[in-house]
Every structure is written in C-alpha cells, then in structure tokens.
C-alpha positions, 0 to 999 in steps of 0.5 A: 120519079116516074119509076118510083111511082110505078113501083109504088103502084105495083107494090100496092096492087100486089099487096091489095090482091094478096089481101083480097085472096087471103080474105077469100081463102079464109071465108071459104075455108070457114064456110066449108069447115062449118058445113063439115061440123054440121055433118059431124053432128048429124053423124053423131045423131045417127042421121045418115041420110041427112049427112049424105045429102049434106056431103053432096051439097058440100062436094058441089060447093067445093067444086066451085071453090076448088076452081078459084083455089087452083089459081092461088094455092098449091095443087097438092093440098087441093088433091088432099082435100079431093081425096078426103072428100071421096073417102068421106063419101064412101064412109058415109055410104057404109055408115062407119061413124069412127072413120067418118069422124076421123076423115072429117077431122083430117079434111078440116085440117087440110082446109085450115092449112091452105089459108095459113100457108098462103098468108103474106108473111115473111116466113112464107116469102123466104 
C-alpha cells in the first residue's frame, strides 16, 4: 500500500511539474512573439532606431528566459533562437527590411516550436 501511495505522489509531482513548465514556456514564448510583432510594425513604419532599441530589450529578456529554458528543453533549439537574434540585430543595423522580416518570421517559428515540442503528449513520450 505504501508503494502505491509513493508512486501516486511521484506521478502527481511529475505531472504537476510538467504542467508548470509547459505554462511557463507558453507564457514566455507568447511574450517574446508579441515583442517581435512590435518590432515588425516598427520596421514596416521605417522606425529603425526604435526597432534597434526594442531588439536590445528583447535580447536582454531572452537572456533571462534562456537560462530557464536551458533546464527544460533541447539546447539545439535554443541555439537556433540565439543565431536568429544575432542575425536580426545585424539586419537591423544595416536597415534591411526584407531580411529583418524574414528573420523575425523564422525566429517566431523557432520560439513557437519549443512549447509545442515540450508538451506532455503521447507522441512526445514515445
């Protein structure tokens, strides 16, 4: 009986932590994507200075989020996001609108992928 209770508590803890981390990943990815959409609007409006300031804020926010995500997700995907952010900053400096918009789209896709990949589903377990 004690063994069954122990495993039920352990299972509840695992599922609870999974839900907590999934919510954290989803909320933080939404926050980043919303910020990137703001940069898209600034680029389309030709406000390059504001877009550069915003990417600096997003990059510092990403550095904080990155530490947490490193513990619960695939490091390869985090590397892709780091690379995209670096390319986006470079494109913003030279004011390449098409390249910036393409990089933002790729960055948003990479950010959306992580919470979906980490969901507790049967397809992700097996």
